[in-house]
DSSP file (Angstrom, degrees, kcal/mol; ACC not computed):
  #  RESIDUE AA STRUCTURE BP1 BP2  ACC     N-H-->O    O-->H-N    N-H-->O    O-->H-N    TCO  KAPPA ALPHA  PHI   PSI    X-CA   Y-CA   Z-CA
    1    1 A M              0   0    0      0, 0.0     2,-0.5     0, 0.0    50,-0.0   0.000 360.0 360.0 360.0 120.2  -36.1   33.8   78.2
    2    2 A A        -     0   0    0      0, 0.0    50,-0.6     0, 0.0     2,-0.3  -0.750 360.0-154.2 -88.2 125.2  -35.6   37.5   77.5
    3    3 A L  E     -A   51   0A   0     -2,-0.5     2,-0.3    48,-0.2    48,-0.2  -0.762   6.3-163.2 -97.8 143.4  -34.6   38.2   73.9
    4    4 A I  E     -A   50   0A   0     46,-2.8    46,-2.0    -2,-0.3     2,-0.4  -0.903   4.5-153.4-120.2 157.3  -32.6   41.2   72.9
    5    5 A C  E     -A   49   0A   0     74,-0.5    74,-2.4    -2,-0.3     2,-0.4  -0.994  12.4-180.0-134.5 133.6  -32.2   42.6   69.4
    6    6 A K  E     -AB  48  78A   0     42,-2.7    42,-2.9    -2,-0.4     2,-0.5  -0.982  21.0-146.5-134.0 143.8  -29.4   44.7   67.9
    7    7 A R  E     -AB  47  77A   0     70,-2.7    70,-2.2    -2,-0.4     2,-0.4  -0.960  27.5-172.0-105.7 123.9  -28.7   46.2   64.5
    8    8 A C  E     -AB  46  76A   0     38,-3.4    38,-2.8    -2,-0.5     2,-0.5  -0.933  16.8-159.7-122.6 140.9  -24.9   46.2   63.8
    9    9 A V  E     -AB  45  75A   0     66,-2.5    66,-2.4    -2,-0.4     2,-0.5  -0.984  12.2-159.4-119.2 125.1  -22.9   47.7   61.0
   10   10 A I  E     -AB  44  74A   0     34,-3.5    34,-2.3    -2,-0.5     2,-0.3  -0.902   8.1-167.4-110.5 128.8  -19.4   46.3   60.5
   11   11 A D  E     + B   0  73A   0     62,-2.7    61,-2.8    -2,-0.5    62,-1.4  -0.848  42.4  55.1-118.4 151.6  -16.8   48.3   58.6
   12   12 A G  E    S- B   0  71A   0     -2,-0.3     2,-1.5    59,-0.3     3,-0.2  -0.929 108.1 -18.2 130.9-154.1  -13.4   47.3   57.2
   13   13 A R  E    S+ B   0  70A   0     57,-2.2    57,-1.5    -2,-0.3    30,-0.1  -0.707  86.9 130.0 -86.4  89.9  -12.5   44.6   54.7
   14   14 A V        +     0   0    0     -2,-1.5     2,-0.4    28,-0.5     5,-0.3   0.361  44.7  77.6-128.0   0.0  -15.7   42.6   55.2
   15   15 A Q  S    S+     0   0    0     -3,-0.2    29,-0.0     1,-0.2    28,-0.0  -0.930  96.8  20.1-112.9 141.9  -17.0   42.0   51.6
   16   16 A G  S    S+     0   0    0     -2,-0.4    -1,-0.2    -3,-0.0    -3,-0.0   0.622 103.1  88.8  80.4  13.4  -15.5   39.4   49.4
   17   17 A V  S    S-     0   0    0     -3,-0.3    51,-0.4    50,-0.0    52,-0.2   0.071 108.4 -99.3-128.4  22.1  -14.0   37.5   52.3
   18   18 A F  S  > S+     0   0    0     50,-0.1     4,-2.3    49,-0.1     5,-0.2   0.780  75.0 144.3  65.1  29.5  -17.0   35.2   53.2
   19   19 A Y  H  > S+     0   0    0     -5,-0.3     4,-2.4     2,-0.2     5,-0.2   0.933  70.2  45.8 -64.5 -45.8  -18.1   37.5   56.0
   20   20 A R  H  > S+     0   0    0     -6,-0.2     4,-2.4     2,-0.2    -1,-0.2   0.935 114.5  47.0 -64.8 -45.4  -21.8   36.9   55.4
   21   21 A A  H  > S+     0   0    0      1,-0.2     4,-2.1     2,-0.2    -1,-0.2   0.902 114.4  47.4 -63.0 -40.9  -21.5   33.1   55.1
   22   22 A S  H  X S+     0   0    0     -4,-2.3     4,-2.4     2,-0.2    -1,-0.2   0.868 109.6  53.7 -68.4 -36.0  -19.3   33.0   58.2
   23   23 A T  H  X S+     0   0    0     -4,-2.4     4,-2.8     2,-0.2    -2,-0.2   0.920 107.7  51.6 -62.2 -43.5  -21.8   35.2   60.1
   24   24 A Y  H  X S+     0   0    0     -4,-2.4     4,-2.5     2,-0.2     5,-0.2   0.948 110.0  48.5 -56.9 -50.2  -24.5   32.8   59.2
   25   25 A D  H  X S+     0   0    0     -4,-2.1     4,-2.1     1,-0.2    -1,-0.2   0.912 113.7  46.4 -58.6 -44.2  -22.5   29.8   60.5
   26   26 A Q  H  X S+     0   0    0     -4,-2.4     4,-2.0     2,-0.2    -1,-0.2   0.898 110.7  52.6 -66.6 -40.5  -21.7   31.7   63.8
   27   27 A A  H  X>S+     0   0    0     -4,-2.8     5,-2.8     2,-0.2     4,-1.0   0.919 110.1  47.9 -61.7 -44.2  -25.4   32.8   64.2
   28   28 A I  H ><5S+     0   0    0     -4,-2.5     3,-0.7     1,-0.2    -1,-0.2   0.920 110.5  52.5 -62.5 -43.1  -26.6   29.2   63.8
   29   29 A K  H 3<5S+     0   0    0     -4,-2.1    -1,-0.2     1,-0.2    -2,-0.2   0.869 115.6  40.4 -59.3 -38.3  -24.0   28.0   66.3
   30   30 A L  H 3<5S-     0   0    0     -4,-2.0    -1,-0.2    -5,-0.1    -2,-0.2   0.500 112.8-113.9 -91.6  -4.6  -25.1   30.6   68.9
   31   31 A G  T <<5 +     0   0    0     -4,-1.0     2,-0.3    -3,-0.7    -3,-0.2   0.806  60.3 159.2  75.5  29.3  -28.9   30.2   68.3
   32   32 A I      < -     0   0    0     -5,-2.8     2,-0.3    -6,-0.2    -1,-0.2  -0.646  26.0-156.0 -87.3 141.3  -29.2   33.8   66.9
   33   33 A H  E     +C   49   0A   0     16,-2.9    16,-2.3    -2,-0.3     2,-0.4  -0.829  48.1  63.2-110.9 155.4  -32.1   34.8   64.7
   34   34 A G  E    S-Cd  48  87A   0     52,-2.8    54,-1.8    -2,-0.3     2,-0.3  -0.997  72.3 -78.4 140.0-139.0  -32.1   37.7   62.1
   35   35 A W  E     -Cd  47  88A   0     12,-2.0    12,-2.1    -2,-0.4     2,-0.3  -0.976  18.1-147.8-159.0 166.4  -30.2   38.5   59.0
   36   36 A V  E     +Cd  46  89A   0     52,-1.6    54,-2.9    -2,-0.3     2,-0.3  -0.992  22.6 167.8-140.9 143.6  -26.9   39.7   57.4
   37   37 A R  E     -Cd  45  90A   0      8,-2.7     8,-2.9    -2,-0.3     2,-0.3  -0.990  34.5-108.1-152.5 157.3  -26.4   41.7   54.2
   38   38 A N  E     -C   44   0A   0     52,-0.5     6,-0.2    -2,-0.3   -23,-0.0  -0.627  30.8-141.3 -80.6 145.6  -23.8   43.7   52.3
   39   39 A L    >   -     0   0    0      4,-3.0     3,-1.9    -2,-0.3    -1,-0.0  -0.805  21.9-116.1-103.5 152.0  -24.3   47.4   52.1
   40   40 A P  T 3  S+     0   0    0      0, 0.0    -1,-0.1     0, 0.0     4,-0.0   0.750 112.2  61.4 -59.2 -24.3  -23.5   49.3   48.8
   41   41 A D  T 3  S-     0   0    0      1,-0.0     3,-0.1     2,-0.0    -3,-0.0   0.349 123.9 -97.0 -87.7   7.8  -20.7   51.3   50.6
   42   42 A G  S <  S+     0   0    0     -3,-1.9   -28,-0.5     1,-0.4   -27,-0.1   0.346  88.7 115.0  97.2  -6.7  -18.6   48.1   51.4
   43   43 A R        -     0   0    0    -32,-0.1    -4,-3.0   -30,-0.1     2,-0.4  -0.387  60.2-127.9 -87.6 172.2  -19.8   47.6   54.9
   44   44 A V  E     -AC  10  38A   0    -34,-2.3   -34,-3.5    -6,-0.2     2,-0.4  -0.967  17.7-159.9-120.2 139.5  -21.9   44.7   56.3
   45   45 A E  E     -AC   9  37A   0     -8,-2.9    -8,-2.7    -2,-0.4     2,-0.4  -0.948  10.5-179.2-119.6 141.0  -25.1   45.1   58.3
   46   46 A S  E     -AC   8  36A   0    -38,-2.8   -38,-3.4    -2,-0.4     2,-0.6  -1.000  20.0-154.8-142.0 139.5  -26.7   42.5   60.5
   47   47 A L  E     -AC   7  35A   0    -12,-2.1   -12,-2.0    -2,-0.4     2,-0.4  -0.969  25.3-174.5-109.8 120.3  -29.8   42.3   62.7
   48   48 A I  E     +AC   6  34A   0    -42,-2.9   -42,-2.7    -2,-0.6     2,-0.4  -0.941  10.0 179.7-124.6 138.8  -29.3   39.8   65.5
   49   49 A Q  E     +AC   5  33A   0    -16,-2.3   -16,-2.9    -2,-0.4     2,-0.3  -1.000  28.7  94.1-138.6 136.5  -31.7   38.6   68.1
   50   50 A G  E    S-A    4   0A   0    -46,-2.0   -46,-2.8    -2,-0.4   -18,-0.1  -0.979  74.2 -27.2 173.5-168.4  -31.3   36.1   70.9
   51   51 A E  E  >  -A    3   0A   0     -2,-0.3     4,-2.5   -48,-0.2     3,-0.3  -0.383  66.4-110.4 -64.9 148.7  -30.4   35.6   74.5
   52   52 A A  H  > S+     0   0    0    -50,-0.6     4,-2.4     1,-0.2     5,-0.2   0.864 116.8  50.2 -52.4 -44.4  -28.2   38.5   75.8
   53   53 A Q  H  > S+     0   0    0      1,-0.2     4,-2.1     2,-0.2    -1,-0.2   0.907 112.0  47.8 -63.7 -41.8  -25.2   36.3   76.3
   54   54 A A  H  > S+     0   0    0     -3,-0.3     4,-2.2     2,-0.2    -2,-0.2   0.892 111.1  51.0 -66.8 -39.6  -25.5   34.9   72.7
   55   55 A V  H  X S+     0   0    0     -4,-2.5     4,-2.3     2,-0.2    -2,-0.2   0.916 110.4  49.2 -64.2 -42.5  -25.9   38.4   71.2
   56   56 A E  H  X S+     0   0    0     -4,-2.4     4,-2.3    -5,-0.2    -2,-0.2   0.888 110.4  50.9 -63.7 -38.6  -22.8   39.6   73.1
   57   57 A Q  H  X S+     0   0    0     -4,-2.1     4,-2.2     2,-0.2    -1,-0.2   0.884 109.5  51.0 -64.8 -37.8  -20.9   36.6   71.8
   58   58 A M  H  X S+     0   0    0     -4,-2.2     4,-2.2     2,-0.2    -2,-0.2   0.912 109.2  49.9 -65.9 -42.2  -22.0   37.4   68.3
   59   59 A I  H  X S+     0   0    0     -4,-2.3     4,-1.2     2,-0.2    -2,-0.2   0.906 110.0  51.2 -63.6 -41.1  -20.9   41.0   68.6
   60   60 A D  H  X S+     0   0    0     -4,-2.3     4,-0.9     1,-0.2     3,-0.4   0.913 109.5  50.9 -59.4 -42.0  -17.5   39.8   69.8
   61   61 A W  H >X S+     0   0    0     -4,-2.2     4,-3.2     1,-0.2     3,-0.8   0.876  99.5  64.2 -64.9 -37.1  -17.3   37.5   66.8
   62   62 A F  H 3< S+     0   0    0     -4,-2.2    -1,-0.2     1,-0.3    -2,-0.2   0.882 100.4  53.4 -52.7 -38.6  -18.2   40.5   64.5
   63   63 A W  H 3< S+     0   0    0     -4,-1.2     8,-0.4    -3,-0.4    -1,-0.3   0.828 116.5  37.7 -66.6 -31.6  -14.9   42.0   65.6
   64   64 A Q  H << S+     0   0    0     -4,-0.9     7,-0.2    -3,-0.8    -2,-0.2   0.940  86.4 167.2 -84.0 -54.5  -13.0   38.9   64.6
   65   65 A G     <  -     0   0    0     -4,-3.2    -2,-0.1     5,-0.1   -46,-0.1  -0.034  47.6 -35.0  64.7-174.6  -14.8   37.8   61.5
   66   66 A P  S >  S-     0   0    0      0, 0.0     3,-1.7     0, 0.0   -47,-0.1  -0.179  74.9 -86.1 -74.8 173.9  -13.5   35.2   59.1
   67   67 A A  T 3  S+     0   0    0      1,-0.3   -49,-0.1   -49,-0.1   -50,-0.0   0.808 123.2  41.0 -53.1 -42.4   -9.8   34.6   58.3
   68   68 A Y  T 3  S+     0   0    0    -51,-0.4    -1,-0.3     2,-0.0     2,-0.1   0.376  92.5 104.0 -95.4   6.0   -9.4   37.2   55.5
   69   69 A S    <   -     0   0    0     -3,-1.7     2,-0.3   -52,-0.2   -55,-0.2  -0.436  51.6-160.6 -82.3 161.9  -11.5   40.0   57.0
   70   70 A D  E     -B   13   0A   0    -57,-1.5   -57,-2.2    -2,-0.1     2,-0.3  -0.751  13.3-162.5-142.1  90.6  -10.0   43.1   58.6
   71   71 A V  E     +B   12   0A   0     -8,-0.4   -59,-0.3    -2,-0.3     3,-0.1  -0.592  17.9 172.8 -82.2 130.1  -12.6   44.7   60.8
   72   72 A V  E     +     0   0A   0    -61,-2.8     2,-0.3     1,-0.4   -60,-0.2   0.637  66.9   7.8-109.5 -21.9  -12.0   48.3   61.8
   73   73 A S  E     -B   11   0A   0    -62,-1.4   -62,-2.7     2,-0.0     2,-0.4  -0.981  47.7-165.9-158.8 150.2  -15.4   49.1   63.6
   74   74 A V  E     -B   10   0A   0     -2,-0.3     2,-0.5   -64,-0.2   -64,-0.2  -0.965  14.4-173.8-134.4 116.2  -18.6   47.5   64.8
   75   75 A Q  E     -B    9   0A   0    -66,-2.4   -66,-2.5    -2,-0.4     2,-0.4  -0.958   6.7-176.5-116.0 124.4  -21.4   49.8   65.7
   76   76 A C  E     -B    8   0A   0     -2,-0.5     2,-0.3   -68,-0.2   -68,-0.2  -0.933   7.4-174.4-124.5 143.8  -24.5   48.3   67.3
   77   77 A E  E     -B    7   0A   0    -70,-2.2   -70,-2.7    -2,-0.4     2,-0.1  -0.966  34.1-100.4-131.4 149.2  -27.9   49.9   68.3
   78   78 A D  E     -B    6   0A   0     -2,-0.3     2,-0.3   -72,-0.2   -72,-0.2  -0.410  42.2-172.9 -65.7 144.3  -30.8   48.4   70.1
   79   79 A E        -     0   0    0    -74,-2.4   -74,-0.5    -2,-0.1     3,-0.1  -0.892  31.5 -92.1-131.8 162.9  -33.8   47.4   67.9
   80   80 A S        -     0   0    0     -2,-0.3   -76,-0.1     1,-0.1   -74,-0.0  -0.500  59.7 -87.8 -70.5 146.5  -37.3   46.1   68.5
   81   81 A P        -     0   0    0      0, 0.0     2,-0.2     0, 0.0    -1,-0.1  -0.196  43.9-125.8 -57.5 147.4  -37.6   42.3   68.7
   82   82 A L        -     0   0    0      2,-0.1     2,-0.6    -3,-0.1   -49,-0.0  -0.498   6.3-130.4 -88.9 160.3  -38.1   40.5   65.4
   83   83 A D  S    S+     0   0    0     -2,-0.2     2,-0.3     2,-0.0    -1,-0.0  -0.636  72.4 104.1-106.8  70.0  -40.9   38.1   64.6
   84   84 A T        -     0   0    0     -2,-0.6    -2,-0.1     1,-0.0   -51,-0.1  -0.987  51.0-166.2-147.7 154.0  -38.6   35.4   63.2
   85   85 A D  S    S+     0   0    0     -2,-0.3     2,-0.3   -51,-0.1    -1,-0.0  -0.046  72.5  63.3-129.9  31.1  -37.1   32.1   64.2
   86   86 A S        -     0   0    0    -52,-0.0   -52,-2.8     2,-0.0     2,-0.4  -0.881  69.6-127.4-142.8 174.2  -34.4   31.8   61.5
   87   87 A F  E     -d   34   0A   0    -54,-0.3     2,-0.3    -2,-0.3   -52,-0.2  -0.999  29.2-172.7-128.5 131.6  -31.2   33.5   60.3
   88   88 A T  E     -d   35   0A   0    -54,-1.8   -52,-1.6    -2,-0.4     2,-0.5  -0.894  22.5-138.6-127.3 154.3  -30.8   34.5   56.6
   89   89 A V  E     -d   36   0A   0     -2,-0.3     2,-0.3   -54,-0.2   -52,-0.2  -0.954  29.5-176.7-106.9 124.1  -28.2   35.9   54.3
   90   90 A T  E      d   37   0A   0    -54,-2.9   -52,-0.5    -2,-0.5   -70,-0.0  -0.739 360.0 360.0-117.3 168.8  -29.5   38.6   51.9
   91   91 A R              0   0    0     -2,-0.3   -54,-0.1   -54,-0.2    -1,-0.0   0.446 360.0 360.0 -86.8 360.0  -27.8   40.5   49.1
């Protein structure tokens, strides 16, 4: 199984709307490893690793987000694979 890893920054109304908690739930559902955190400028950043199809599904989900979010952009870049087998929410 080939894993890919992406660092994504999500912009819009993504803080204070349960974006990180919802990202965690979606990552667990898709078998994604990595982390998600708020950035000081109001954006959310996430490092996601998994099978290519699951990572693409996660990126698609970033555009949707939870009910009260309003995503205006999702920018992702390739990253080196992580040495982790979990997904965490950080501050």
